[in-house]
MARVO-589138 format. One line per 10 residues: number of its first residue (from 1); their letters; for each residue x, y, z of C-alpha. Coordinates in steps of 0.1 Angstrom, whole numbers, plus 5000, padded with zeros to 4 digits. Layout:
<nodes>
NUM) a) X Y Z; ... .
</nodes>
This chain:
<nodes>
1) mdknskiiii) 4426 3142 5981; 4447 3136 5950; 4485 3140 5958; 4487 3168 5932; 4457 3187 5946; 4463 3224 5953; 4459 3228 5990; 4458 3259 6011; 4462 3258 6049; 4451 3289 6068 .
11) gagvmglsta) 4470 3291 6101; 4505 3281 6111; 4499 3272 6147; 4500 3237 6161; 4472 3223 6139; 4483 3240 6107; 4520 3230 6111; 4512 3194 6121; 4488 3190 6091; 4513 3206 6067 .
21) salldkgytd) 4540 3183 6080; 4518 3152 6076; 4508 3162 6040; 4544 3166 6030; 4554 3133 6046; 4526 3116 6026; 4538 3130 5993; 4515 3159 5986; 4531 3182 5960; 4513 3216 5962 .
31) vsifekrdyl) 4508 3229 5998; 4505 3266 6008; 4504 3280 6043; 4488 3314 6049; 4493 3331 6083; 4487 3367 6093; 4516 3368 6117; 4552 3369 6103; 4564 3339 6123; 4597 3338 6105 .
41) kqeynyfkgc) 4605 3372 6120; 4584 3371 6151; 4594 3335 6160; 4561 3326 6175; 4570 3349 6204; 4542 3365 6224; 4565 3393 6234; 4571 3401 6197; 4535 3405 6189; 4522 3369 6183 .
51) dspssdlnki) 4489 3362 6200; 4478 3328 6187; 4473 3300 6213; 4505 3284 6199; 4525 3315 6205; 4534 3310 6241; 4563 3302 6264; 4552 3267 6273; 4524 3242 6272; 4514 3212 6294 .
61) frssygsevh) 4522 3178 6280; 4502 3148 6293; 4488 3115 6283; 4464 3112 6312; 4429 3113 6299; 4408 3091 6323; 4385 3069 6302; 4394 3087 6269; 4420 3063 6258; 4418 3075 6222 .
71) yqkmstwsre) 4433 3108 6233; 4458 3089 6254; 4469 3071 6222; 4472 3104 6203; 4493 3118 6230; 4515 3087 6231; 4521 3090 6194; 4529 3127 6197; 4553 3120 6226; 4573 3096 6205 .
81) kflkwnkeik) 4577 3124 6179; 4588 3149 6206; 4614 3124 6219; 4627 3120 6183; 4628 3158 6179; 4647 3162 6211; 4673 3139 6198; 4676 3156 6165; 4677 3191 6181; 4706 3179 6203 .
91) eqnweggdpi) 4725 3163 6174; 4721 3194 6153; 4727 3218 6182; 4697 3237 6169; 4691 3269 6189; 4716 3256 6215; 4706 3220 6214; 4682 3222 6244; 4651 3200 6243; 4616 3212 6234 .
101) yfntgnihlt) 4599 3185 6256; 4608 3183 6293; 4597 3150 6308; 4593 3163 6343; 4558 3149 6350; 4523 3164 6351; 4506 3163 6384; 4468 3165 6389; 4462 3179 6424; 4428 3179 6441 .
111) dkkilpefek) 4415 3190 6475; 4393 3160 6477; 4400 3132 6502; 4392 3105 6478; 4408 3103 6444; 4383 3116 6417; 4370 3093 6390; 4391 3108 6362; 4423 3101 6382; 4411 3066 6391 .
121) ltlknmpdes) 4405 3058 6355; 4439 3073 6345; 4456 3050 6370; 4437 3020 6355; 4445 3029 6319; 4481 3040 6325; 4492 3016 6353; 4529 3018 6345; 4529 3056 6337; 4509 3071 6366 .
131) icvsepnaae) 4514 3074 6403; 4489 3082 6431; 4507 3109 6451; 4492 3099 6484; 4509 3065 6483; 4537 3062 6509; 4564 3054 6483; 4552 3078 6456; 4584 3099 6457; 4606 3068 6454 .
141) rsvklglhsc) 4586 3055 6425; 4588 3088 6406; 4626 3089 6410; 4629 3053 6397; 4608 3063 6367; 4632 3092 6359; 4614 3121 6375; 4626 3144 6403; 4612 3137 6438; 4594 3171 6437 .
151) svdpfemkkr) 4571 3158 6410; 4548 3141 6435; 4546 3171 6459; 4558 3202 6441; 4545 3227 6467; 4557 3207 6497; 4522 3202 6510; 4532 3172 6532; 4560 3192 6548; 4535 3219 6556 .
161) skhlqgivdv) 4510 3193 6570; 4486 3202 6541; 4463 3177 6523; 4480 3160 6493; 4459 3140 6469; 4462 3134 6431; 4482 3116 6405; 4514 3121 6385; 4514 3114 6348; 4549 3101 6344 .
171) tggmtladks) 4549 3107 6306; 4539 3143 6312; 4558 3175 6316; 4562 3206 6295; 4568 3216 6259; 4584 3249 6249; 4556 3261 6226; 4573 3288 6205; 4604 3268 6200; 4584 3237 6191 .
181) crwvlknclq) 4566 3256 6164; 4598 3271 6151; 4613 3235 6149; 4583 3220 6130; 4581 3250 6106; 4619 3246 6099; 4614 3210 6091; 4584 3217 6069; 4604 3243 6049; 4632 3218 6044 .
191) kgegrlstyf) 4613 3187 6034; 4588 3208 6015; 4613 3225 5992; 4595 3228 5958; 4562 3216 5973; 4555 3241 6001; 4548 3278 5998; 4544 3301 6028; 4527 3335 6030; 4533 3353 6063 .
201) gesgtfkell) 4523 3388 6074; 4503 3409 6050; 4506 3385 6021; 4492 3358 6043; 4464 3377 6060; 4430 3363 6050; 4404 3387 6036; 4376 3366 6022; 4367 3333 6006; 4365 3329 5969 .
211) ieynknnstk) 4331 3312 5963; 4317 3295 5932; 4279 3293 5934; 4258 3268 5916; 4224 3283 5909; 4209 3250 5897; 4211 3233 5931; 4218 3263 5953; 4252 3250 5965; 4285 3267 5969 .
221) kcigiqtidd) 4321 3256 5965; 4352 3273 5979; 4378 3278 5951; 4404 3298 5971; 4409 3329 5992; 4417 3366 5988; 4443 3381 6011; 4443 3417 6023; 4468 3427 5996; 4439 3419 5972 .
231) klhfcdhliv) 4457 3389 5956; 4437 3359 5947; 4449 3324 5956; 4431 3294 5941; 4429 3259 5955; 4412 3226 5953; 4409 3222 5991; 4410 3248 6019; 4421 3236 6053; 4412 3261 6080 .
241) cagpwsaeii) 4433 3258 6112; 4425 3292 6127; 4416 3282 6162; 4396 3309 6180; 4395 3329 6147; 4377 3300 6128; 4343 3317 6127; 4358 3348 6111; 4369 3327 6082; 4342 3300 6080 .
251) pessekleat) 4311 3316 6095; 4293 3282 6096; 4319 3269 6121; 4303 3291 6148; 4276 3264 6151; 4303 3241 6164; 4330 3263 6179; 4333 3294 6199; 4363 3315 6209; 4367 3317 6247 .
261) ggsvclfkid) 4392 3335 6268; 4411 3319 6296; 4431 3339 6321; 4469 3338 6325; 4493 3355 6349; 4531 3357 6344; 4554 3361 6374; 4590 3372 6370; 4612 3352 6392; 4646 3368 6402 .
271) dkkalekydq) 4656 3349 6433; 4683 3324 6426; 4670 3298 6450; 4635 3301 6436; 4648 3297 6401; 4666 3265 6411; 4635 3252 6429; 4611 3258 6400; 4636 3250 6372; 4620 3236 6341 .
281) kifptwtykv) 4644 3207 6340; 4630 3192 6373; 4598 3209 6383; 4565 3194 6369; 4536 3210 6352; 4505 3209 6374; 4467 3213 6376; 4447 3220 6407; 4409 3212 6409; 4410 3215 6371 .
291) rdgaigglyg) 4376 3199 6366; 4359 3215 6396; 4342 3245 6378; 4346 3281 6388; 4363 3276 6422; 4391 3256 6407; 4404 3252 6372; 4440 3262 6378; 4471 3250 6360; 4507 3260 6360 .
301) fpctegymki) 4543 3256 6349; 4579 3257 6361; 4601 3287 6353; 4608 3293 6317; 4630 3322 6306; 4627 3336 6342; 4589 3335 6342; 4564 3313 6360; 4531 3310 6343; 4498 3302 6360 .
311) gyrglkwinp) 4464 3300 6343; 4428 3298 6353; 4402 3281 6331; 4374 3274 6356; 4355 3300 6337; 4363 3312 6302; 4350 3344 6289; 4335 3354 6255; 4334 3386 6234; 4304 3386 6211 .
321) vggvnskvkt) 4308 3412 6183; 4284 3417 6154; 4279 3385 6135; 4307 3367 6152; 4297 3346 6182; 4329 3356 6201; 4358 3376 6188; 4394 3374 6200; 4409 3405 6216; 4444 3405 6230 .
331) kwspnetetn) 4472 3429 6235; 4481 3426 6198; 4446 3428 6183; 4444 3454 6155; 4412 3471 6167; 4401 3462 6201; 4429 3453 6226; 4430 3438 6261; 4459 3432 6285; 4438 3426 6317 .
341) iplfalkqik) 4420 3395 6329; 4387 3392 6348; 4391 3401 6385; 4374 3369 6395; 4401 3348 6377; 4429 3369 6392; 4414 3362 6427; 4416 3324 6422; 4452 3326 6410; 4463 3349 6438 .
351) kfvkenipei) 4447 3326 6464; 4466 3296 6452; 4499 3316 6450; 4495 3330 6485; 4489 3295 6500; 4515 3276 6480; 4542 3297 6463; 4557 3321 6490; 4584 3333 6467; 4559 3352 6445 .
361) kkvsmtrlcw) 4549 3387 6457; 4533 3402 6427; 4520 3395 6392; 4542 3408 6364; 4518 3406 6335; 4484 3393 6326; 4468 3381 6293; 4438 3364 6279; 4446 3331 6264; 4420 3323 6237 .
371) ysdsedndyl) 4407 3288 6231; 4385 3273 6203; 4359 3255 6224; 4335 3229 6212; 4304 3219 6231; 4319 3186 6244; 4356 3194 6244; 4363 3171 6215; 4380 3184 6184; 4363 3194 6152 .
381) isycpyytdn) 4384 3179 6124; 4360 3175 6095; 4349 3186 6060; 4324 3214 6063; 4291 3202 6048; 4281 3237 6037; 4307 3236 6008; 4306 3210 5980; 4333 3188 5966; 4351 3186 5999 .
391) svfvmggdsg) 4364 3221 5993; 4365 3232 6030; 4380 3212 6058; 4380 3227 6094; 4402 3219 6123; 4393 3234 6157; 4377 3227 6190; 4411 3224 6208; 4393 3233 6241; 4427 3238 6256 .
401) hafmmlgsig) 4442 3204 6248; 4458 3205 6213; 4494 3215 6216; 4505 3182 6231; 4493 3166 6199; 4517 3185 6177; 4534 3153 6168; 4502 3134 6159; 4471 3156 6151; 4482 3163 6115 .
411) dvavdiinst) 4484 3126 6108; 4450 3120 6122; 4436 3149 6102; 4451 3136 6069; 4436 3102 6076; 4402 3118 6082; 4406 3138 6049; 4412 3106 6030; 4388 3083 6050; 4417 3062 6062 .
421) gdplfkslfs) 4430 3054 6096; 4410 3047 6128; 4373 3053 6120; 4367 3063 6156; 4385 3096 6150; 4366 3104 6119; 4333 3098 6137; 4343 3115 6170; 4356 3147 6154; 4330 3149 6127 .
431) wervrdklnm) 4308 3179 6119; 4275 3159 6119; 4279 3141 6152; 4255 3152 6179; 4276 3165 6208; 4270 3165 6245; 4264 3200 6257; 4292 3203 6283; 4301 3238 6273; 4277 3267 6266 .
441) inagtddprc) 4284 3282 6231; 4265 3307 6209; 4245 3323 6238; 4258 3357 6226; 4251 3387 6248; 4228 3366 6270; 4259 3347 6282; 4269 3359 6317; 4306 3354 6307; 4306 3384 6283 .
451) lndtvmatpk) 4337 3404 6289; 4318 3437 6285; 4298 3427 6316; 4328 3415 6336; 4348 3434 6362; 4384 3434 6349; 4415 3434 6371; 4442 3461 6366; 4478 3464 6378; 4467 3478 6411 .
461) dwwidepakl) 4453 3443 6419; 4485 3425 6412; 4500 3424 6447; 4495 3389 6462; 4490 3401 6498; 4463 3425 6488; 4432 3404 6481; 4413 3414 6450; 4380 3431 6458; 4349 3421 6438 .
</nodes>
């Protein structure tokens, strides 16, 4: 793209912010961000009505990717940026000066006796940054590398004579999601003065594409967008970073992406000792049997703002509506809302809590956390071939592992846009590449994961000691 091209980005979450920042760093002069949420007022805060994947308390940070060293590299680049941001935030005393990235470790737990292949490959590819937790000196090694001793056994399994197996990613930990987004948006506004325009709320809410049709060769070109206030905004290039809403903007993206809903529980922690034990400054993020399908797929966090968050993604649900392969519905959706999660998911979370976190007696809140899933869990970062003149570029397919790349994914995207950088990324994230069918997408109402056919939990199921009944 020419540096003076008129560029519109739809979406101010992790992919949109990172791409806007990269474009500004590389000297682009006319960038606009359109976003239906008023992030300047709502501050990316879920409790204030923001329901994007980026609008959250916290996210897992990790560099552990088994054999996928390309993602390991992207995460390492992003971590360098997060460390730089931590330093700048402290120096500026921005929002109190506390960090947005807590390097407390990310532990992958399993109930298997032998370490799974993914973890073995992580140890091989990150020999200095990973620890096998079953090693006798694992706790001592973690402390020497700057982590708290709890990072290798956060739920005191050895003390309770329980099986302990897995690895700790020493580079891992937690990022404060909403605060990280506010920081990057602030930086974009500062360095983009005179070059960046933002449209938030009604003025930034997408209504439809502006299309120029060529009758001679039956092609179409995107020349801009119309927002719900009926204003027209023209551009040379449209970059769509709408996550699980992608298919509602670019219908063709449904052949590559589908919105899927994971399940999240929040637990309010009031006990002082528990708050100290699970403090975000020492306690690691964790996964449990995360690649083991339906009976597994758990992940969790330390306490942030008095809440512990635990999620389940062993199964992710869909919501087929009309011509959209799956449509997002959350507490804040304008038409169809949802605050409950599937009862099956709640049962998996409650079982883990009952066995490992005795301080928790009841769920405080549930929510569906929506992903943009690709068939093979790789990103889609590519020009859309259905629009000519490189007029539409789509970023999606986060499949639950995008936020940690806040510091790098924008640079990768701009390299792909301009056919520069590592050709592996352009090929891997391309529209045209045939993908392994690891995830089912586009099955519509024939998919057994349809929310309409799923038994949903309600607040009466929230007590930990009362097992959910299917």
